[in-house]
ROVO-175514 format. One record per residue (C-alpha): residue number from 1; residue in three letters; x, y negated, z. Coordinates in steps of 0.05 Angstrom, whole numbers, plus 32768, in hexadecimal, padded with zeros to 4 digits. Layout:
# residues N
<NUM,'ALA',<X,Y,Z>>
...
This chain:
# residues 393
<1,'UNK',<8B0B,785A,865F>>
<2,'UNK',<8AF5,787E,8620>>
<3,'UNK',<8B30,78AE,8627>>
<4,'UNK',<8B1E,78BA,866F>>
<5,'UNK',<8AD7,78CD,865C>>
<6,'UNK',<8AF1,78FE,8628>>
<7,'UNK',<8B1D,791F,865D>>
<8,'UNK',<8AE3,7925,868E>>
<9,'UNK',<8AB4,7940,8659>>
<10,'UNK',<8AE9,7972,8646>>
<11,'UNK',<8AEF,7986,868E>>
<12,'UNK',<8AA4,7994,8692>>
<13,'UNK',<8AA5,79BC,8651>>
<14,'UNK',<8AE0,79E5,866B>>
<15,'UNK',<8ABD,79F5,86AD>>
<16,'UNK',<8A7D,7A09,868A>>
<17,'UNK',<8AA3,7A36,865A>>
<18,'UNK',<8AC4,7A5E,8691>>
<19,'UNK',<8A85,7A69,86BB>>
<20,'UNK',<8A5E,7AA9,86AD>>
<21,'UNK',<8A24,7AA1,867D>>
<22,'UNK',<89F5,7AC5,86AD>>
<23,'UNK',<8A04,7A96,86E6>>
<24,'UNK',<89C9,7A73,8706>>
<25,'UNK',<89C4,7A2B,86EC>>
<26,'UNK',<89C6,7A0E,8732>>
<27,'UNK',<8A04,7A38,8742>>
<28,'UNK',<8A25,7A20,8702>>
<29,'UNK',<8A1C,79D7,8712>>
<30,'UNK',<8A2C,79E2,875B>>
<31,'UNK',<8A6F,7A01,8749>>
<32,'UNK',<8A7B,79CB,8715>>
<33,'UNK',<8A6F,7995,8749>>
<34,'UNK',<8A9C,79B7,877C>>
<35,'UNK',<8AD5,79BE,874A>>
<36,'UNK',<8AD2,7975,8738>>
<37,'UNK',<8B0F,7956,8757>>
<38,'UNK',<8AFF,790C,874E>>
<39,'UNK',<8AC4,78DF,8759>>
<40,'UNK',<8AC1,78D1,870E>>
<41,'UNK',<8ABA,791C,8700>>
<42,'UNK',<8A86,7925,8736>>
<43,'UNK',<8A60,78E9,871B>>
<44,'UNK',<8A5D,7905,86D5>>
<45,'UNK',<8A46,7949,86EF>>
<46,'UNK',<8A10,7927,8717>>
<47,'UNK',<89F9,78FD,86DC>>
<48,'UNK',<89EE,793D,86B5>>
<49,'UNK',<89C9,795E,86EF>>
<50,'UNK',<899C,7922,86F8>>
<51,'UNK',<8989,7920,86AE>>
<52,'UNK',<896F,7968,86B3>>
<53,'UNK',<893B,7955,86E7>>
<54,'UNK',<8938,799E,86FC>>
<55,'UNK',<8922,79B4,8741>>
<56,'UNK',<8951,79EF,873B>>
<57,'UNK',<898A,79BD,8743>>
<58,'UNK',<8971,79A1,8786>>
<59,'UNK',<89A5,79C9,87AE>>
<60,'UNK',<89DE,79A9,8785>>
<61,'UNK',<89C2,7963,878F>>
<62,'UNK',<89BA,7970,87D9>>
<63,'UNK',<8A01,798A,87DE>>
<64,'UNK',<8A1A,794D,87B9>>
<65,'UNK',<89F3,791D,87E7>>
<66,'UNK',<8A0D,7940,8825>>
<67,'UNK',<8A54,7937,880B>>
<68,'UNK',<8A46,78ED,87FC>>
<69,'UNK',<8A2C,78E3,8842>>
<70,'UNK',<8A68,7906,8861>>
<71,'UNK',<8A9A,78DE,8838>>
<72,'UNK',<8A7D,7899,8842>>
<73,'UNK',<8AAD,7884,8878>>
<74,'UNK',<8AE8,789E,884F>>
<75,'UNK',<8AD8,786D,8817>>
<76,'UNK',<8AC4,7831,8842>>
<77,'UNK',<8B08,7810,883F>>
<78,'UNK',<8B0C,7812,87F3>>
<79,'UNK',<8ADC,77E2,87D1>>
<80,'UNK',<8ADF,7805,878D>>
<81,'UNK',<8AD4,784A,87AA>>
<82,'UNK',<8A9C,7830,87D6>>
<83,'UNK',<8A78,7813,879A>>
<84,'UNK',<8A80,7856,8777>>
<85,'UNK',<8A64,7879,87B5>>
<86,'UNK',<8A28,784B,87B5>>
<87,'UNK',<8A1A,7858,876B>>
<88,'UNK',<8A20,78A3,8772>>
<89,'UNK',<89F7,78A6,87B2>>
<90,'UNK',<89C2,787B,8791>>
<91,'UNK',<89BE,78AA,8756>>
<92,'UNK',<89B7,78E7,8783>>
<93,'UNK',<8983,78C8,87B1>>
<94,'UNK',<8957,78B2,8777>>
<95,'UNK',<895C,78F7,8756>>
<96,'UNK',<8947,791A,8797>>
<97,'UNK',<890E,78E9,879E>>
<98,'UNK',<88F5,78F6,8757>>
<99,'UNK',<88F9,7941,8764>>
<100,'UNK',<88D4,7936,87A7>>
<101,'UNK',<8908,7961,87CB>>
<102,'UNK',<88EC,7963,8812>>
<103,'UNK',<8927,798D,882A>>
<104,'UNK',<8954,7951,881D>>
<105,'UNK',<892E,7920,8849>>
<106,'UNK',<8962,7921,8882>>
<107,'UNK',<899B,7915,8851>>
<108,'UNK',<8975,78DC,8830>>
<109,'UNK',<8963,78BE,8874>>
<110,'UNK',<89AD,78BC,8884>>
<111,'UNK',<89B6,788F,8847>>
<112,'UNK',<897E,7861,8860>>
<113,'UNK',<89A2,7858,88A2>>
<114,'UNK',<89E8,7856,8882>>
<115,'UNK',<89DF,7830,8840>>
<116,'UNK',<8A25,7813,883D>>
<117,'UNK',<8A09,77CB,883E>>
<118,'UNK',<89E1,77D9,87FE>>
<119,'UNK',<8998,77C4,8803>>
<120,'UNK',<898B,77E3,87BF>>
<121,'UNK',<89A5,7827,87D6>>
<122,'UNK',<897D,7822,8816>>
<123,'UNK',<893E,7810,87EF>>
<124,'UNK',<8947,784A,87BE>>
<125,'UNK',<8951,787A,87F8>>
<126,'UNK',<8911,7860,8819>>
<127,'UNK',<88EA,7868,87D9>>
<128,'UNK',<8907,78AE,87D0>>
<129,'UNK',<88EC,78C0,8815>>
<130,'UNK',<88A9,78A5,87FF>>
<131,'UNK',<88A9,78CF,87C0>>
<132,'UNK',<88B9,790C,87EB>>
<133,'UNK',<8881,78F8,881B>>
<134,'UNK',<88B3,7902,8853>>
<135,'UNK',<8880,78EE,8889>>
<136,'UNK',<88B1,7902,88BF>>
<137,'UNK',<88D2,78BE,88B5>>
<138,'UNK',<8892,7895,88AD>>
<139,'UNK',<8895,787A,88F4>>
<140,'UNK',<88DD,7863,88EA>>
<141,'UNK',<88CD,7842,88A7>>
<142,'UNK',<8890,7821,88C6>>
<143,'UNK',<88BC,7804,88FD>>
<144,'UNK',<88EE,77ED,88CA>>
<145,'UNK',<88B8,77C8,88A3>>
<146,'UNK',<889B,77AA,88E3>>
<147,'UNK',<88DE,778D,88F4>>
<148,'UNK',<88E6,7770,88AE>>
<149,'UNK',<88A0,7752,88B1>>
<150,'UNK',<88AC,772A,88F0>>
<151,'UNK',<88F5,7718,88E6>>
<152,'UNK',<88EB,76DE,88B7>>
<153,'UNK',<8931,76C2,88C5>>
<154,'UNK',<8955,76F5,889A>>
<155,'UNK',<899E,76E9,8889>>
<156,'UNK',<8990,7702,8843>>
<157,'UNK',<8946,76FC,8833>>
<158,'UNK',<894F,771C,87EE>>
<159,'UNK',<896D,775C,880B>>
<160,'UNK',<8939,775C,8843>>
<161,'UNK',<8901,7759,8810>>
<162,'UNK',<8920,7791,87E6>>
<163,'UNK',<891F,77BD,8824>>
<164,'UNK',<88D9,77A7,8838>>
<165,'UNK',<88BD,77B7,87F3>>
<166,'UNK',<88DC,77FC,87F7>>
<167,'UNK',<88BF,7808,883C>>
<168,'UNK',<8879,77F6,8822>>
<169,'UNK',<8882,7823,87E5>>
<170,'UNK',<8899,785C,8811>>
<171,'UNK',<8860,7855,8844>>
<172,'UNK',<882E,7851,880B>>
<173,'UNK',<8845,7894,87F1>>
<174,'UNK',<8848,78B4,8836>>
<175,'UNK',<8800,78A0,8846>>
<176,'UNK',<880C,78A4,8891>>
<177,'UNK',<87DF,7877,88BC>>
<178,'UNK',<881C,7860,88E3>>
<179,'UNK',<882F,7836,88A6>>
<180,'UNK',<87ED,7810,88A2>>
<181,'UNK',<87FB,77D7,88D3>>
<182,'UNK',<8841,77C4,88BB>>
<183,'UNK',<882A,77C8,8872>>
<184,'UNK',<87EE,779D,8883>>
<185,'UNK',<881B,7767,88A1>>
<186,'UNK',<8849,776C,8865>>
<187,'UNK',<880D,775A,8839>>
<188,'UNK',<8808,7718,885C>>
<189,'UNK',<8851,7710,886E>>
<190,'UNK',<888A,76E3,8856>>
<191,'UNK',<8898,770C,8818>>
<192,'UNK',<888F,76FD,87CE>>
<193,'UNK',<884D,770A,87AB>>
<194,'UNK',<8869,774B,878E>>
<195,'UNK',<8875,776A,87D3>>
<196,'UNK',<8834,774F,87F1>>
<197,'UNK',<880A,7769,87B7>>
<198,'UNK',<8829,77AE,87BD>>
<199,'UNK',<881C,77AE,8808>>
<200,'UNK',<87D3,7799,87FF>>
<201,'UNK',<87C8,77CE,87C9>>
<202,'UNK',<87E9,7803,87F5>>
<203,'UNK',<87B9,77FC,8830>>
<204,'UNK',<8781,7824,8811>>
<205,'UNK',<87B1,785C,8800>>
<206,'UNK',<87CF,785F,8846>>
<207,'UNK',<878C,7864,8868>>
<208,'UNK',<8747,786D,8849>>
<209,'UNK',<8728,785C,888C>>
<210,'UNK',<8754,7829,88AE>>
<211,'UNK',<8722,781A,88E6>>
<212,'UNK',<8751,7825,8922>>
<213,'UNK',<878E,77FD,8909>>
<214,'UNK',<8760,77C5,88EF>>
<215,'UNK',<873F,77BF,8933>>
<216,'UNK',<8783,77B9,8954>>
<217,'UNK',<8796,7782,8922>>
<218,'UNK',<8755,775E,892F>>
<219,'UNK',<8764,775C,8979>>
<220,'UNK',<87AB,7740,8973>>
<221,'UNK',<87B1,7717,8932>>
<222,'UNK',<87A4,76CE,8923>>
<223,'UNK',<8761,76BD,8902>>
<224,'UNK',<8777,76BB,88B9>>
<225,'UNK',<8798,76FF,88C3>>
<226,'UNK',<8759,771A,88E5>>
<227,'UNK',<8732,7706,88A6>>
<228,'UNK',<8762,772D,887A>>
<229,'UNK',<875C,776A,88A8>>
<230,'UNK',<8710,7767,88A4>>
<231,'UNK',<8713,7761,8859>>
<232,'UNK',<8740,779E,8854>>
<233,'UNK',<870E,77C6,887E>>
<234,'UNK',<86D4,77AC,8855>>
<235,'UNK',<86F4,77C2,8814>>
<236,'UNK',<870C,7805,882F>>
<237,'UNK',<86EB,7849,8828>>
<238,'UNK',<86D9,784A,8872>>
<239,'UNK',<8693,7861,8885>>
<240,'UNK',<8660,7829,8889>>
<241,'UNK',<8658,7833,88D5>>
<242,'UNK',<86A3,7826,88DD>>
<243,'UNK',<86A0,77E8,88B2>>
<244,'UNK',<8667,77D1,88DF>>
<245,'UNK',<868F,77E1,891D>>
<246,'UNK',<86CA,77B7,8905>>
<247,'UNK',<869B,777E,88F0>>
<248,'UNK',<867E,777B,8936>>
<249,'UNK',<86C4,7775,8953>>
<250,'UNK',<86D6,773F,8921>>
<251,'UNK',<8696,7718,8932>>
<252,'UNK',<86A6,771E,897C>>
<253,'UNK',<86ED,7705,896E>>
<254,'UNK',<86D0,76C9,8949>>
<255,'UNK',<86A4,76B8,8984>>
<256,'UNK',<86CD,76C5,89C2>>
<257,'UNK',<86FD,7689,89BC>>
<258,'UNK',<86EE,763F,89C0>>
<259,'UNK',<871B,7609,89A4>>
<260,'UNK',<871A,75BF,8991>>
<261,'UNK',<874A,75CC,8958>>
<262,'UNK',<8722,75C0,8917>>
<263,'UNK',<874B,75F1,88ED>>
<264,'UNK',<8743,7629,8921>>
<265,'UNK',<86F9,761A,8925>>
<266,'UNK',<86F4,7622,88D9>>
<267,'UNK',<871D,7662,88DB>>
<268,'UNK',<86F0,767F,8911>>
<269,'UNK',<86B1,766D,88EB>>
<270,'UNK',<86CD,768D,88AB>>
<271,'UNK',<86DD,76CC,88D3>>
<272,'UNK',<8696,76CE,88EF>>
<273,'UNK',<8677,76C5,88AA>>
<274,'UNK',<86A3,76FC,888D>>
<275,'UNK',<868F,772A,88C7>>
<276,'UNK',<8645,771C,88BD>>
<277,'UNK',<864B,7728,8872>>
<278,'UNK',<866D,776A,8881>>
<279,'UNK',<8634,777E,88AF>>
<280,'UNK',<8603,776F,8877>>
<281,'UNK',<862B,7795,8843>>
<282,'UNK',<8632,77D1,8871>>
<283,'UNK',<85E7,77D1,887D>>
<284,'UNK',<85F7,77CE,88C8>>
<285,'UNK',<85C7,77EA,88FB>>
<286,'UNK',<85F4,77DB,8937>>
<287,'UNK',<85D0,77BA,8971>>
<288,'UNK',<8614,77A4,898C>>
<289,'UNK',<8613,776E,8956>>
<290,'UNK',<85D0,7750,896C>>
<291,'UNK',<85E7,7726,89A8>>
<292,'UNK',<8623,770F,8980>>
<293,'UNK',<85F8,76F9,8946>>
<294,'UNK',<85CB,76D3,8976>>
<295,'UNK',<8607,76B0,8993>>
<296,'UNK',<8621,769F,894E>>
<297,'UNK',<85DD,7681,893C>>
<298,'UNK',<85DB,7658,897C>>
<299,'UNK',<8622,763D,8973>>
<300,'UNK',<8628,7636,8928>>
<301,'UNK',<8632,75F3,8907>>
<302,'UNK',<8634,7613,88C2>>
<303,'UNK',<85F0,761F,88A1>>
<304,'UNK',<860C,7658,8878>>
<305,'UNK',<8623,767D,88B7>>
<306,'UNK',<85DE,7675,88D5>>
<307,'UNK',<85BA,768E,8897>>
<308,'UNK',<85E8,76CB,8892>>
<309,'UNK',<85DD,76DA,88DB>>
<310,'UNK',<8591,76D9,88D3>>
<311,'UNK',<8598,7705,8896>>
<312,'UNK',<85C4,7737,88BC>>
<313,'UNK',<8590,773D,88F3>>
<314,'UNK',<855D,7750,88BE>>
<315,'UNK',<858C,7785,88A4>>
<316,'UNK',<8597,77A2,88EA>>
<317,'UNK',<854C,77A3,88F3>>
<318,'UNK',<854B,77C1,8939>>
<319,'UNK',<851A,77A9,896E>>
<320,'UNK',<8552,7780,898D>>
<321,'UNK',<8564,775F,894B>>
<322,'UNK',<851B,774E,893A>>
<323,'UNK',<8511,7734,8981>>
<324,'UNK',<8547,76FF,8973>>
<325,'UNK',<8527,76ED,8931>>
<326,'UNK',<84E2,76E8,8951>>
<327,'UNK',<84FC,76BD,898A>>
<328,'UNK',<851C,768C,8959>>
<329,'UNK',<84DE,768A,892D>>
<330,'UNK',<84B1,767F,8969>>
<331,'UNK',<84DC,7644,897E>>
<332,'UNK',<84D5,7624,893A>>
<333,'UNK',<848A,7634,8939>>
<334,'UNK',<8480,7610,897B>>
<335,'UNK',<84A5,75D2,8964>>
<336,'UNK',<847F,75D0,8923>>
<337,'UNK',<843C,75D8,8946>>
<338,'UNK',<8450,759F,8975>>
<339,'UNK',<845B,7572,893A>>
<340,'UNK',<84A7,7576,8939>>
<341,'UNK',<84B2,7583,88EF>>
<342,'UNK',<84EC,75AF,88DB>>
<343,'UNK',<8525,758F,88B4>>
<344,'UNK',<8538,75AA,886F>>
<345,'UNK',<8571,75D1,888F>>
<346,'UNK',<8543,75EE,88C4>>
<347,'UNK',<8510,7601,888E>>
<348,'UNK',<8547,7629,886E>>
<349,'UNK',<8551,764E,88AF>>
<350,'UNK',<8506,7659,88B8>>
<351,'UNK',<8500,7677,8872>>
<352,'UNK',<853B,76A6,887F>>
<353,'UNK',<851F,76BC,88C3>>
<354,'UNK',<84DC,76CC,88A3>>
<355,'UNK',<84FE,76F3,886A>>
<356,'UNK',<852A,7718,889C>>
<357,'UNK',<84EE,772E,88C6>>
<358,'UNK',<84CC,7746,8886>>
<359,'UNK',<850C,7769,8870>>
<360,'UNK',<8511,778D,88B3>>
<361,'UNK',<84CD,77AE,88AA>>
<362,'UNK',<84C8,77AC,88F6>>
<363,'UNK',<8482,779C,8911>>
<364,'UNK',<84A1,777B,894E>>
<365,'UNK',<84A5,773C,8924>>
<366,'UNK',<845B,773A,8915>>
<367,'UNK',<8449,770A,894D>>
<368,'UNK',<847A,76D4,8938>>
<369,'UNK',<8465,76DA,88EF>>
<370,'UNK',<841C,76D4,8902>>
<371,'UNK',<842B,7694,8929>>
<372,'UNK',<8446,7675,88E9>>
<373,'UNK',<8400,7670,88CC>>
<374,'UNK',<83EB,7643,8905>>
<375,'UNK',<8428,7617,890C>>
<376,'UNK',<841C,75E0,88D8>>
<377,'UNK',<844E,75FA,88A5>>
<378,'UNK',<8448,75EF,885A>>
<379,'UNK',<841F,7620,8831>>
<380,'UNK',<8461,763B,8814>>
<381,'UNK',<847A,764E,8859>>
<382,'UNK',<8437,766D,886B>>
<383,'UNK',<8438,7697,882B>>
<384,'UNK',<847F,76AE,883B>>
<385,'UNK',<8469,76C4,8880>>
<386,'UNK',<842D,76EB,8864>>
<387,'UNK',<845B,770F,8832>>
<388,'UNK',<8489,7721,886B>>
<389,'UNK',<844F,773C,8895>>
<390,'UNK',<843C,776A,885D>>
<391,'UNK',<8480,778B,8861>>
<392,'UNK',<847B,779C,88AB>>
<393,'UNK',<846D,77E3,88C2>>
């Protein structure tokens, strides 16, 4: 083997010595590659080219990859030659990716679709396309990842995950919205933590405002997945009005179904609470949320959900939102005046309603707050109502 390396090195030295000194570097290495008569010689030439990391040598690398692609079938019957083909193709693909050679995208895509049963080669070709930002192939890579996400009965799960990881990495670099949905599902898929973490971290890079794909996911996914989608939107760089828009949809999704299954009931309640918190964080002013919040209050069996809903109505602060708060407070006022004392839990609701009306600054709530003073509440509740009245316009 040592003797063979000396012979090949001598061959390279000889070729370089007979080429004109003024020859363009790319032409020198291109001629050198063409004059190599064996795979071993070609491999050594390529190793030297790759080490240079020089964009001037892109044409040589592309020429070499085209030759590899054309010769794949010729080597398929010989296991040793096929392994050599895979190694050399891998080296070329990675080099073109590092150089971000967009002109090579079609040649690299051929490797993705003809990887000679090598998941590593396929993965490196996918990541090379990502480095090139070859967005032409983003839809195909998105489809590939989608198929991997939902085909959990893989013959070889290790190889499938290698390819999935590469798809995620490529789509992250391409930053094409078409990649958002499959990358999102990869983040909650059957993969290892490494792949799922990369997918989750990639979402913000693929789309700064993922409103449209998140809304599609909210309509179709199960409740735990809907919560993840809402969280992605909440943490994104989307405008506040878009976060509010998605939160309204999520709240609606959490209300539109009824079930006797305890786990699903819990999942739906958690989705509603997350949606209400998102409305609060986004400082929502969307009247579309008001009837949904009222329904959530009427149906809720979770005190936290009820408190958050009352708080959100105060944040929205429109006439419609304050009308709901006033209606609820008037109901409690009437009961209290009739001698039906509020429970500790209900007192918590009453305090939040009063604070929410005050927070709204909307004078439409003045009537209900005034009634508090004449409804047999404790002095503490009366003081709270007076403080809220002082905040109204």
